[in-house]
VEXDREN-2710 file (C-alpha; in Angstrom, 1 decimal):
% VEXDREN-2710
k/r/px/py/pz
1/MET/0.0/0.0/0.0
2/ASP/1.2/3.5/-0.9
3/ILE/1.7/5.5/2.3
4/ALA/1.1/8.7/0.3
5/GLU/-2.6/7.6/-0.2
6/PRO/-5.2/9.7/1.5
7/ILE/-6.3/8.1/4.7
8/GLU/-10.0/8.0/3.5
9/ARG/-9.0/5.6/0.7
10/CYS/-7.3/3.1/3.1
11/ARG/-8.8/-0.1/4.5
12/LEU/-8.2/-0.3/8.2
13/ALA/-7.8/-3.6/10.1
14/ALA/-7.0/-3.7/13.8
15/ILE/-5.5/-6.8/15.3
16/ASP/-4.9/-8.1/18.8
17/PHE/-3.6/-11.4/20.2
18/GLU/-3.8/-12.9/23.7
19/SER/-1.1/-15.3/24.6
20/ALA/-0.3/-18.4/26.6
21/GLY/2.5/-16.7/28.5
22/ALA/6.1/-17.8/28.3
23/ALA/7.8/-20.0/30.9
24/PRO/11.6/-19.9/31.1
25/GLY/13.1/-21.5/28.0
26/GLN/9.8/-21.5/26.1
27/THR/8.5/-19.3/23.3
28/ASP/5.2/-17.5/23.9
29/GLN/2.3/-18.6/21.7
30/PRO/-1.0/-17.0/20.8
31/VAL/-4.2/-18.4/22.2
32/GLN/-6.7/-15.9/20.8
33/ILE/-6.9/-13.5/17.8
34/GLY/-9.3/-10.7/17.1
35/ILE/-9.5/-8.5/14.0
36/ALA/-11.8/-5.5/13.6
37/GLN/-11.9/-3.9/10.1
38/LEU/-13.3/-1.1/8.1
39/GLU/-13.5/-1.1/4.4
40/SER/-13.9/2.6/4.6
41/LEU/-14.3/5.1/7.4
42/ASN/-18.1/5.2/7.1
43/SER/-18.7/1.4/6.6
44/PRO/-19.8/-0.9/9.4
45/ILE/-17.2/-2.5/11.5
46/GLU/-16.5/-6.1/10.6
47/LEU/-15.5/-8.4/13.4
48/TRP/-13.7/-11.8/13.5
49/ASP/-12.1/-13.8/16.2
50/SER/-10.9/-17.2/17.1
51/TYR/-9.3/-19.2/19.8
52/ILE/-5.9/-20.8/18.8
53/ALA/-4.6/-24.2/19.8
54/THR/-1.3/-24.2/21.6
55/ASP/1.2/-27.0/22.2
56/HIS/2.1/-26.0/25.7
57/PRO/-0.2/-25.1/28.6
58/VAL/-1.6/-21.7/29.2
59/LEU/0.2/-20.3/32.2
60/TRP/-1.8/-19.3/35.3
61/SER/-0.4/-15.8/35.2
62/ALA/-1.6/-15.3/31.6
63/SER/-5.0/-17.0/32.3
64/ARG/-5.5/-14.6/35.2
65/VAL/-5.3/-11.7/32.8
66/HIS/-7.5/-12.9/29.9
67/GLY/-9.5/-15.8/31.4
68/ILE/-8.5/-18.3/28.7
69/THR/-7.6/-21.7/30.1
70/ASN/-6.4/-25.0/28.6
71/GLN/-10.0/-26.2/28.7
72/THR/-11.2/-23.1/26.7
73/LEU/-8.8/-24.2/23.9
74/GLN/-10.1/-27.7/23.5
75/GLY/-10.9/-28.2/19.8
76/ALA/-9.5/-24.8/18.8
77/PRO/-7.9/-24.6/15.4
78/SER/-4.1/-24.4/14.9
79/PHE/-2.6/-21.0/14.2
80/LEU/-1.3/-22.1/10.8
81/SER/-4.9/-23.2/9.8
82/LEU/-6.0/-19.6/10.4
83/TRP/-3.7/-18.3/7.7
84/GLN/-6.4/-17.7/5.1
85/PRO/-8.9/-15.8/7.2
86/ILE/-6.0/-13.7/8.6
87/LYS/-4.6/-13.0/5.2
88/LYS/-8.1/-12.1/3.9
89/ARG/-8.5/-9.5/6.6
90/LEU/-5.0/-8.0/6.8
91/SER/-3.9/-7.9/3.1
92/ASN/-4.0/-4.5/1.5
93/ALA/-5.0/-2.9/4.7
94/VAL/-3.4/-0.4/7.2
95/VAL/-2.9/-2.7/10.2
96/ILE/-3.5/-1.2/13.6
97/GLY/-2.4/-2.3/17.0
98/HIS/-1.7/-0.8/20.4
99/ASN/2.0/-1.2/21.0
100/HIS/1.9/-3.9/18.3
101/ALA/5.2/-5.6/18.9
102/THR/3.4/-8.8/20.1
103/GLU/1.1/-8.9/17.0
104/ARG/4.0/-8.4/14.6
105/ARG/6.0/-11.1/16.4
106/PHE/3.3/-13.7/16.2
107/LEU/2.6/-12.9/12.5
108/ARG/6.2/-13.7/11.7
109/ARG/5.0/-17.3/11.8
110/PHE/3.8/-16.6/8.3
111/PRO/7.0/-15.5/6.4
112/GLY/6.7/-13.3/3.4
113/HIS/3.2/-12.0/4.0
114/HIS/4.2/-8.3/3.9
115/PHE/1.2/-7.1/6.0
116/GLY/1.2/-3.3/6.7
117/PRO/1.9/-0.5/6.9
118/TRP/1.2/-0.5/10.6
119/VAL/-0.2/2.2/12.9
120/ASP/0.6/2.1/16.6
121/THR/-2.3/3.6/18.6
122/LEU/0.0/4.0/21.6
123/VAL/2.4/6.3/19.7
124/LEU/-0.6/8.0/18.0
125/ALA/-2.2/8.7/21.4
126/ARG/1.0/10.1/22.8
127/MET/1.2/12.5/19.8
128/ILE/-2.4/13.6/20.0
129/LEU/-2.9/13.6/23.8
130/PRO/0.5/14.5/25.2
131/ASP/-0.7/15.0/28.8
132/LEU/-2.7/11.8/29.2
133/PRO/-1.9/10.1/32.6
134/ASP/-2.6/6.6/31.3
135/TYR/-1.7/5.4/27.8
136/SER/-2.9/1.9/28.2
137/LEU/-5.5/1.0/25.5
138/GLN/-8.2/1.2/28.2
139/GLY/-6.9/4.6/29.3
140/VAL/-6.9/6.0/25.8
141/THR/-10.3/4.6/24.9
142/THR/-11.8/6.0/28.1
143/ALA/-10.1/9.5/27.6
144/LEU/-11.6/9.7/24.1
145/GLY/-15.1/8.8/25.4
146/LEU/-15.4/5.6/23.3
147/ILE/-16.3/3.1/26.0
148/ASP/-20.0/3.0/25.3
149/GLU/-19.5/2.6/21.5
150/LEU/-16.9/-0.1/22.2
151/GLU/-19.3/-2.1/24.5
152/GLN/-22.1/-1.8/21.9
153/ALA/-19.8/-3.0/19.1
154/VAL/-18.5/-6.0/21.1
155/PRO/-21.2/-6.8/23.6
156/GLY/-20.5/-9.2/26.5
157/LYS/-16.7/-8.9/26.2
158/THR/-14.2/-6.9/28.1
159/TRP/-10.5/-5.9/28.2
160/HIS/-8.0/-8.6/27.3
161/HIS/-10.5/-10.3/25.0
162/ALA/-8.7/-10.1/21.7
163/LEU/-11.7/-8.8/19.7
164/PHE/-12.6/-6.3/22.3
165/ASP/-9.1/-4.9/22.3
166/ALA/-8.8/-4.9/18.5
167/THR/-12.1/-3.0/18.2
168/ALA/-10.9/-0.5/20.8
169/SER/-7.8/0.2/18.7
170/LEU/-9.9/0.6/15.5
171/LEU/-12.3/3.0/17.2
172/VAL/-9.4/5.1/18.6
173/VAL/-7.9/5.5/15.1
174/ARG/-11.3/6.3/13.5
175/PHE/-12.0/8.8/16.2
176/ILE/-8.7/10.6/15.8
177/ILE/-9.1/10.7/12.0
178/ARG/-12.6/12.2/12.2
179/THR/-11.9/14.6/15.1
180/TYR/-8.7/16.1/13.5
181/HIS/-10.1/16.0/9.9
182/LEU/-7.4/13.8/8.6
183/GLU/-9.5/12.0/6.0
184/SER/-7.9/13.7/3.0
185/VAL/-4.3/13.8/4.3
186/PRO/-1.7/11.2/3.2
187/LEU/-1.3/8.2/5.5
188/ASN/2.3/9.2/6.1
189/THR/1.1/12.3/7.9
190/LEU/0.8/10.1/10.9
191/GLY/4.6/10.2/11.2
192/ALA/6.1/8.3/14.1
193/ALA/2.9/6.4/14.7
194/LEU/3.3/4.8/11.2
195/ARG/5.6/1.9/10.5
196/GLU/5.9/1.5/6.8
197/PHE/6.8/-2.2/6.6
198/PHE/6.4/-5.4/8.6
END
């Protein structure tokens, strides 16, 4: 995707993973994925999520955060089997995440996919709201007054559910674009919040 394109012409797809947690000597693995996308700024939000099978147990410390247990994952699909639905949603889109290092790391399991460019809502929020006391995704979403809209979009879910968090990131970006009238500016206007490549 050309980062000189006006933002209003870009597809937006926010992604979040929840993980199993990493014990010493182990590599962390994803246990849930959520993707929220917009074909255009005025289109309805499309939601997709899935649990992900893991080959080592979910750590208690991770389960305490997101509530996902080994029992939750019984019958879940493998990460590699989710390649096609992930590719369908992230290809040719601006990919959004809040401090998205984990998301990018997990997606490296699919070499050569070239998803991106990426927008980091953590960096974007720090640019737009320099005096915010809390830059967690929950803190940013609350500060922008988006909690009611988020809960309506993803009813019955809460923080650290992958789809809830992904939708929050998408709403933050859409709100900032609309509030600061960025629809017609080039995507690269987002500066430090934009990472041009995977």
